[in-house]
N, C-alpha and C positions, 0 to 999 in steps of 0.2 A: 582483528575485527572481521566478522563474517558478512557476506553479502546475501541479501534476500530479495526475492521478487514477489510482490503482492499483486495478484490478478483480481480485478473486481468486475462484477457484472451488476450494473446499476439497475435498481428497481424502476419500472416504468413510472411509478408514482412520483419518483424524485425528479422527473423531467417535465412535469406538467407546466411549471412556471420557471422560465430561465433565471429570473432574479432570485427566486427561492432556492434554486439549485446552487447558484453562486454563494449565497449566504450559508447554505449547508456545507459547501466545500470549505469555506473560511472557518466555520465552526469545527469541522473535522481537523483541519490543519492546526488550529490553535490548541485543541484538546490533545492531540498527539504531541505537540511541542511541549505542553505543560506536563503531561502525564508520562511521557516516554522520552526523557532527556537524553538517553543513550542511543536513540534511533536517529541516524543521520540520513536525511532525504537526499538522494543523489539525483533522481530525475523521475518525471512522470510523463506518460504518453497516453493519448487517446488513441485507441486502436479499433480496427474493424474486425469482426469475427466473433468468436465465442465469448470474449470478454470485451469490456468497454475501456478499461483503464489498466495500464501496467505501471506500477510504482517500483522503483529500484531503491533499496535502502541498505544501510550498513549498521551493524550493531554488535557489540561484544556480548550482549545479553538477549538470548532468544526469547525469554519471557516478555521483554519489552516489545519485541517484534510481534509476538502473539497478541499483546494488549493493543498495539497499534492496529492490527488487523481487526480486532474486535470493535475498536472505535469506528473504523470504517464501516463495519457491518451494521452497528447499531445506529450511529449518528449519520452515516452516509447512505443508509438504506441500500446496501449492496450485499451481494453474496461475494465472498472472497475465497481465494485459494493462495496459500503462502508456500513458497519453496525456497530452500537454501540453495545458493548458487556459488559455484566455484569458478574462478577465472580459468579459461581454457588451458592456458600454459601451465598453471598449477595442477590442474587435473591430469594433464599429460605426464607431468613429472611424477605424479603419485601412482601411475599405473605401470 
């Protein structure tokens, strides 16, 4: 199973009403769960800086991670960047 990091920059329009934002987040979560069953959500963080959210996921299927990222983009009104990530120890062993 591969690890992925999805970085999201939320559109300012998505933050106008906190209740609407929470509903949107629930919709995104449900849609990913229903449409991307091989994506396992490990954790999510709100961060300060260039991005607003960092999601850490695992999946054997990169296409499903791509789909999850597109769901975040379209339904979560965010720009996303997705990266495959290797655990540091595994990386060191491979070099």
